[in-house]
N, C-alpha and C positions, 0 to 999 in steps of 0.2 A: 465095138467102142475103137476098134483100130482106124476105122475109116473115118468116124467123126474126129479122132483126134488128128488124123492125117490132114483132114480138109482145113481144120482150124488153123492148123500149124503153117499150111502151105499158102491159103488164102490170106490168113491175117499176116503172116510174114510178108507176103508179096506187097500187101497195101501198106504195112508198116515201111518197108524198105522204099516204096514210091514216095510215101510222105516225107521221109527222111531226105531223099534227094530233092524232092520240091523246096523243102525248106532250106535246104544248102543251097540251092540256086537262086533262093529269093521269092519263091512263089506259094510258100506255106504258112504265110503270116495270117490267114484267116481260118479260122476253125469253124466246122460244120456240128454246130451244137444240138445234140438231140433235145436237150431240155434248156431252154433259152431264158435268160434274166429272171431267173428265180430269186427273189430277194434273199442275203446272209445273215438279215437280223430282223426281217420283217419290219424293219424301220421302213421299213418299208416293206465280186469282182465284177454293166457290161457282164460281164462274169464276176463282179464282186457280189456274189449272191449274197444277199440279205435277207435271210430267210429267218422268220419269227423265232423259231427254236432252232438254233444252229446245231442242235445235237439230235433233232428229230428226224422222222422220215425223210423230209424234204433235203437233208443234207445228202443223201444216198443219190437221190435224182440231180442234185448239184454237181456231182462229180462225173455224171454221164456226158460225154462228148464223142465225136467221131474217133479221136485219136485215142481217147483212155479205153473205149469198147473195143477197138481194133488191137490194142496192147494185151487186153484182158484176154481176148479170143486166142491171141497168138501163143500167148505164155500158157493158156489151159492147154493147147494142143501139144505144144513142146514138153510140157512137164507131164501130160498124160501118156504120150509116147515114151519117155524117158522111164516112168513108173513102170509102164507095162513091158518095157524091154528088160527091167530088172527082176521080171517076174513076181510083181505084187498082185494081189487079188483085185477083182473089180472095185471093192469099195476102197481099196487103198490107193488106186490108180486114180478115182473120182475125186478122193479128198485131196490128194496133192495137186491135181489140176485145177481144181476149184480154188485151192489156196494160193496157187501161184496165179490163178487168173485175177482174183481179188487184189493180190499184192501188186500186180501190174497195173492194176485199174487206178487204185489209190496213189501208187508210186508215180504213174504219169501225170496224174491230176496234181498233187502236190509240187513235181517239178515244173509243170507249166504255170502254175500259180505262182511259184517263186520267181521264175523267170519272167513273167508278167510284171510283177512287182519290183523287180530290179529294173526292168525297162522303163517303169512309168515313175520311180521314186523321185527321179531328178526333176520331172515336170509338175510335180505337186506344188502348188501355192497355198500355204496355210491361210494367208490372207483371204482366201475365197470362203473361209468358214464363217466370216463375220456376218453377222445377221441371220445366219442359219439357226434352225431347230436342232438341238442335239439331245442325247439320252445319256444321262448319268450312268455310267458302267461301275465305277467305284466311288461310294459315297463322298462328298466335297464338304470338309469342314467350313463352318460359318466364318465370316469376318476375315478372309484371306489367312485363317490359321494353317492352311497347308494345302497340297493339292490332291485331288481325286482324279478322276478319269471319266472322260466323256467319248461317246461315239457320234460322229457327225459325218453326215455324206457330202461330200465334195468331189467335183470332178468326176461324177458317175462313180465314186467309190466309197466304200464305208471305211472311215479312219478312226483310229482311237487316238487321242491325245490328253495329256495331262492338264487339268484345268482346276483354277481357283475362283472363289467367288467372295463378294463382300457383302452377300445377302446375312441377314440377322440370323437365320436358322439354316442347319446343316441341310445341304441337298442329298437325298438319299437315293440309292440305286433305283433306276427305274424312272426317276423324275424327268420330266422335260424342261429343257433350259434353252436359253438364247445365248448364242455367242456374241460378245460385245466387244472384244478386241483380242489381240494377241499381245500377251504380257512380255515374253521373251523367248527366244528360241521357238520351241513348238508348244509352249504353254498358253492356253487359253483363259481368257476371262467370260465367266459366264453368270447370267441371271435367270432367276425362275421364270419359266414361261406364264406369261399373265392371259389366261384365256379370255377372249372378249366376251363380255357380259350381254345378254339379251334384254332389249329394251321393249317393253309392251306399249302398244299405240294407245 
């Protein structure tokens, strides 16, 4: 295992350092995704992964990118070598190495997502949601009695906003609605989505 740990640490660390330098000098804005454009809510981050079950197996694929995998390999190697030098048994070495690798994988993923959201937040135009179909995430009381929440895809991003409705009945979680206006701030007004009726000739 010494060779495996060493190769992972050296190769992964070299690529990681190269990525850092390229990002620092302005050439690292684009990422090479292994799994690209998998939806985070099957409502369909870009990388707004709109996967049907955000807690399902597809979420694992959603975190895979060149940067996250390189970080995982690097920390797998470094942690494995550290555990080996500490005299741990092979199972102990693998446990620590795998744990460190997974930690790096998810750590880099969430860091990249946070940076992306921060960079894009100022460009979001909530008015672009008007006329779009949304999904109720938290039940919305009828008659403008109070806000619920909806998820709507705007500017290639799945966003969640508070929402109210003047409909006569509550809009339950999972219901499809249409955004009709922006009430105030980031609160949307929605109406139930009326499915077109089929006409027979």
